[in-house]
FITI-138131 format. One record per residue (C-alpha): y, z, x; residue number from 1. Coordinates in steps of 0.05 Angstrom, whole numbers, plus 5000, padded with zeros to 4 digits. Example, Ala and Ser with C-alpha at 12.3 -4.5 7.8 and 13.67 -1.06 7.14 Angstrom:
BEGIN
FITI   north     up   east     k
FITI    4910   5156   5246     1
FITI    4979   5143   5273     2
END
This chain:
BEGIN
FITI   north     up   east     k
FITI    5000   5001   5000     1
FITI    5067   4982   5025     2
FITI    5114   5041   5033     3
FITI    5183   5031   5004     4
FITI    5245   5055   5039     5
FITI    5313   5070   5009     6
FITI    5377   5094   5043     7
FITI    5433   5140   5019     8
FITI    5504   5134   5045     9
FITI    5551   5190   5024    10
FITI    5624   5168   5032    11
FITI    5689   5203   5021    12
FITI    5754   5164   5038    13
FITI    5711   5117   5077    14
FITI    5743   5049   5070    15
FITI    5758   5046   5144    16
FITI    5684   5048   5164    17
FITI    5642   5027   5103    18
FITI    5638   4954   5118    19
FITI    5609   4967   5188    20
FITI    5557   5014   5157    21
FITI    5536   4970   5101    22
FITI    5538   4907   5146    23
FITI    5490   4941   5192    24
FITI    5442   4953   5134    25
FITI    5446   4879   5114    26
FITI    5428   4856   5185    27
FITI    5360   4895   5188    28
FITI    5299   4859   5214    29
FITI    5263   4897   5158    30
FITI    5303   4901   5096    31
FITI    5312   4963   5057    32
FITI    5285   4967   4984    33
FITI    5345   5007   4957    34
FITI    5413   5026   4977    35
FITI    5454   5081   4945    36
FITI    5528   5093   4964    37
FITI    5556   5158   4937    38
FITI    5631   5160   4931    39
FITI    5647   5234   4935    40
FITI    5710   5234   4892    41
FITI    5750   5193   4943    42
FITI    5827   5188   4941    43
FITI    5820   5115   4964    44
FITI    5781   5057   4935    45
FITI    5714   5073   4970    46
FITI    5672   5056   4909    47
FITI    5705   4988   4899    48
FITI    5699   4972   4969    49
FITI    5625   4987   4971    50
FITI    5614   4945   4908    51
FITI    5634   4882   4945    52
FITI    5567   4886   4978    53
FITI    5525   4885   4913    54
FITI    5510   4810   4919    55
FITI    5483   4821   4991    56
FITI    5445   4889   4985    57
FITI    5398   4920   4932    58
FITI    5458   4968   4922    59
FITI    5480   5019   4872    60
FITI    5545   5055   4876    61
FITI    5557   5121   4840    62
FITI    5616   5168   4842    63
FITI    5613   5244   4836    64
FITI    5656   5278   4781    65
FITI    5685   5325   4834    66
FITI    5685   5333   4908    67
FITI    5619   5362   4928    68
FITI    5615   5354   5002    69
FITI    5560   5323   5043    70
FITI    5504   5363   5013    71
FITI    5523   5345   4943    72
FITI    5535   5271   4961    73
FITI    5465   5266   4994    74
FITI    5432   5304   4934    75
FITI    5464   5257   4882    76
FITI    5444   5195   4921    77
FITI    5371   5215   4931    78
FITI    5365   5230   4857    79
FITI    5381   5156   4846    80
FITI    5327   5132   4893    81
FITI    5254   5111   4871    82
FITI    5228   5096   4940    83
FITI    5173   5133   4976    84
FITI    5218   5148   5037    85
FITI    5289   5171   5042    86
FITI    5332   5146   5100    87
FITI    5401   5174   5114    88
FITI    5464   5140   5140    89
FITI    5532   5170   5146    90
FITI    5589   5124   5125    91
FITI    5622   5123   5192    92
FITI    5556   5109   5228    93
FITI    5512   5046   5236    94
FITI    5441   5021   5244    95
FITI    5420   4976   5301    96
FITI    5386   4915   5273    97
FITI    5317   4942   5288    98
FITI    5327   5012   5260    99
FITI    5287   5007   5196   100
FITI    5233   4975   5233   101
FITI    5224   5027   5287   102
FITI    5231   5082   5239   103
FITI    5180   5056   5193   104
FITI    5131   5044   5251   105
FITI    5142   5115   5273   106
FITI    5128   5142   5205   107
FITI    5063   5102   5202   108
FITI    5040   5130   5266   109
FITI    5060   5202   5244   110
FITI    5079   5213   5172   111
FITI    5131   5268   5164   112
FITI    5202   5277   5185   113
FITI    5224   5221   5231   114
FITI    5287   5234   5274   115
FITI    5318   5170   5305   116
FITI    5338   5166   5374   117
FITI    5415   5155   5378   118
FITI    5463   5109   5409   119
FITI    5536   5131   5412   120
FITI    5599   5092   5399   121
FITI    5672   5112   5403   122
FITI    5692   5052   5362   123
FITI    5710   5012   5425   124
FITI    5665   4976   5475   125
FITI    5593   4972   5474   126
FITI    5542   5023   5444   127
FITI    5519   5073   5495   128
FITI    5451   5106   5506   129
FITI    5459   5177   5488   130
FITI    5445   5225   5547   131
FITI    5441   5295   5524   132
FITI    5386   5347   5537   133
FITI    5372   5362   5464   134
FITI    5337   5295   5461   135
FITI    5275   5322   5496   136
FITI    5254   5361   5433   137
FITI    5207   5370   5401   138
FITI    5164   5396   5458   139
FITI    5089   5412   5452   140
FITI    5081   5475   5412   141
FITI    5112   5505   5349   142
FITI    5159   5455   5321   143
FITI    5191   5502   5270   144
FITI    5203   5555   5322   145
FITI    5239   5504   5367   146
FITI    5278   5477   5308   147
FITI    5301   5548   5290   148
FITI    5333   5555   5359   149
FITI    5360   5483   5367   150
FITI    5372   5431   5313   151
FITI    5340   5370   5350   152
FITI    5334   5326   5288   153
FITI    5389   5274   5282   154
FITI    5429   5264   5217   155
FITI    5400   5194   5207   156
FITI    5329   5220   5194   157
FITI    5276   5195   5146   158
FITI    5228   5234   5105   159
FITI    5181   5230   5042   160
FITI    5219   5235   4978   161
FITI    5159   5274   4948   162
FITI    5164   5330   4998   163
FITI    5237   5330   4993   164
FITI    5232   5343   4916   165
FITI    5178   5397   4927   166
FITI    5226   5438   4968   167
FITI    5281   5424   4916   168
FITI    5320   5381   4963   169
FITI    5392   5390   4988   170
FITI    5427   5453   4965   171
FITI    5495   5482   4967   172
FITI    5519   5499   5037   173
FITI    5587   5505   5070   174
FITI    5562   5471   5133   175
FITI    5495   5455   5165   176
FITI    5465   5422   5102   177
FITI    5420   5374   5143   178
FITI    5390   5430   5190   179
FITI    5377   5474   5128   180
FITI    5337   5415   5096   181
FITI    5301   5401   5163   182
FITI    5279   5473   5170   183
FITI    5252   5473   5099   184
FITI    5215   5407   5108   185
FITI    5181   5431   5171   186
FITI    5165   5497   5140   187
FITI    5132   5461   5085   188
FITI    5087   5425   5132   189
FITI    5126   5363   5156   190
FITI    5112   5342   5228   191
FITI    5174   5318   5269   192
FITI    5167   5252   5309   193
FITI    5215   5203   5341   194
FITI    5210   5128   5352   195
FITI    5207   5103   5425   196
FITI    5273   5063   5418   197
FITI    5345   5085   5403   198
FITI    5369   5054   5339   199
FITI    5418   5099   5302   200
FITI    5490   5088   5322   201
FITI    5529   5152   5319   202
FITI    5604   5144   5319   203
FITI    5637   5198   5363   204
FITI    5709   5215   5343   205
FITI    5751   5276   5350   206
FITI    5766   5281   5274   207
FITI    5694   5275   5249   208
FITI    5669   5325   5196   209
FITI    5628   5364   5247   210
FITI    5694   5381   5286   211
FITI    5722   5417   5226   212
FITI    5682   5482   5234   213
FITI    5657   5534   5283   214
FITI    5587   5512   5301   215
FITI    5562   5582   5315   216
FITI    5587   5607   5249   217
FITI    5556   5550   5211   218
FITI    5489   5553   5245   219
FITI    5485   5629   5235   220
FITI    5493   5621   5161   221
FITI    5435   5571   5158   222
FITI    5392   5617   5199   223
FITI    5408   5679   5156   224
FITI    5390   5640   5095   225
FITI    5323   5618   5126   226
FITI    5310   5691   5147   227
FITI    5322   5717   5076   228
FITI    5267   5668   5050   229
FITI    5217   5673   5109   230
FITI    5152   5714   5104   231
FITI    5124   5694   5171   232
FITI    5130   5750   5222   233
FITI    5128   5698   5281   234
FITI    5185   5656   5249   235
FITI    5226   5716   5228   236
FITI    5226   5739   5300   237
FITI    5247   5671   5327   238
FITI    5302   5665   5273   239
FITI    5330   5730   5297   240
FITI    5328   5709   5370   241
FITI    5366   5646   5349   242
FITI    5418   5688   5310   243
FITI    5427   5734   5371   244
FITI    5440   5676   5417   245
FITI    5497   5654   5370   246
FITI    5526   5721   5351   247
FITI    5514   5768   5411   248
FITI    5539   5838   5401   249
FITI    5555   5826   5327   250
FITI    5477   5823   5317   251
FITI    5472   5898   5328   252
FITI    5518   5916   5270   253
FITI    5478   5958   5221   254
FITI    5418   5968   5268   255
FITI    5396   6038   5282   256
FITI    5413   6067   5352   257
FITI    5355   6085   5396   258
FITI    5350   6119   5465   259
FITI    5334   6080   5529   260
FITI    5271   6108   5560   261
FITI    5253   6111   5633   262
FITI    5206   6053   5621   263
FITI    5264   6012   5591   264
FITI    5307   6028   5650   265
FITI    5255   6002   5697   266
FITI    5251   5938   5658   267
FITI    5327   5929   5659   268
FITI    5329   5942   5733   269
FITI    5276   5888   5745   270
FITI    5321   5840   5706   271
FITI    5380   5856   5753   272
FITI    5416   5902   5704   273
FITI    5440   5970   5720   274
FITI    5411   6022   5674   275
FITI    5467   6071   5688   276
FITI    5514   6020   5654   277
FITI    5478   6017   5587   278
FITI    5529   6021   5533   279
FITI    5484   6025   5472   280
FITI    5413   6008   5449   281
FITI    5389   5989   5380   282
FITI    5321   5979   5345   283
FITI    5304   5914   5309   284
FITI    5238   5914   5271   285
FITI    5220   5842   5296   286
FITI    5254   5837   5363   287
FITI    5245   5905   5391   288
FITI    5302   5941   5430   289
FITI    5368   5907   5436   290
FITI    5408   5934   5494   291
FITI    5482   5924   5510   292
FITI    5495   5932   5585   293
FITI    5563   5931   5619   294
FITI    5573   5887   5680   295
FITI    5632   5877   5725   296
FITI    5659   5817   5687   297
FITI    5640   5836   5615   298
FITI    5575   5851   5580   299
FITI    5502   5829   5580   300
FITI    5452   5834   5525   301
FITI    5379   5846   5536   302
FITI    5321   5847   5488   303
FITI    5259   5888   5502   304
FITI    5197   5876   5460   305
FITI    5125   5857   5454   306
FITI    5060   5893   5472   307
FITI    5062   5909   5529   308
FITI    5136   5918   5525   309
FITI    5175   5866   5568   310
FITI    5240   5831   5575   311
FITI    5244   5780   5521   312
FITI    5316   5756   5536   313
FITI    5376   5773   5577   314
FITI    5445   5737   5582   315
FITI    5518   5746   5589   316
FITI    5564   5751   5526   317
FITI    5610   5693   5528   318
FITI    5673   5674   5490   319
FITI    5663   5680   5415   320
FITI    5607   5728   5426   321
FITI    5551   5680   5437   322
FITI    5499   5691   5490   323
FITI    5480   5642   5545   324
FITI    5408   5662   5560   325
FITI    5396   5668   5636   326
FITI    5324   5693   5625   327
FITI    5281   5679   5565   328
FITI    5205   5692   5555   329
FITI    5195   5623   5524   330
FITI    5238   5564   5546   331
FITI    5227   5527   5482   332
FITI    5267   5583   5446   333
FITI    5328   5575   5490   334
FITI    5385   5549   5450   335
FITI    5407   5480   5472   336
FITI    5482   5470   5457   337
FITI    5484   5396   5480   338
FITI    5515   5348   5430   339
FITI    5528   5275   5417   340
FITI    5601   5295   5418   341
FITI    5598   5314   5492   342
FITI    5618   5244   5512   343
FITI    5686   5256   5484   344
FITI    5738   5262   5543   345
END
């Protein structure tokens, strides 16, 4: 049976970029079965601009009755699809001509959540291969644990509509709507894979939507929501480790204080931290002991846990409170902050 593929393009005040996005869909080596553009209550004529492509593409254009944000636009668009697979495209991005073909082939090899490999473009010059360390994920091992610490799935992903509906799809979020969906898809059993070739053209610009919010705050909100719904002790622990790396000392608010024992002091000393400079220690039921230690230029956080008890993580507290781990027991759980936006000067 041939698998049918549809794409959803949420668009808000997108006249400047929409022709490039829809033109890239029209030039695919494997055509899409359905295309839905969602005009998210634009102030310009985004909807009329999109309808100019109705004679070229299997296109439907819908308009929301109020501004919903990206999560609402995607949700409304996917509700219009009848295809087996859902593909995503942001209105300011593009597909390389072979994108649908390589994504479909990747899905046939490994059905589940397919994350494209990106090309970057600033709007001038040729597309560039994206060179960022996050691209190495997923590594062998627990894909959900890795995804909790680092969102390694690109916005232009593809996934089964049936599984999307089973987990109730996109839901209201301030930010991080895609990562919230990826986490729930993988928790529901989806395997993440990537095609061999780069094919999703990500437009990098200083005024893009992702530049409008604090990444650490947005990601922490997604992680707390996951934690509230998670019953797995393993993934609860990983989610807290991910939150700690984003919030640092703020993580300890509300935790009960605990004394530091001689055994704890030896572990801290082995990690290069001075036990006599411990400021406070707190007990977390999943992580263990979270210790705040003064250093000459600020503060370090150390997590001591496990059986037998050992150092789980240590690292300095940086600007904004986040932690840059310099020691972590499992390297796949180290947060990777690299971004496609890193190419901006």
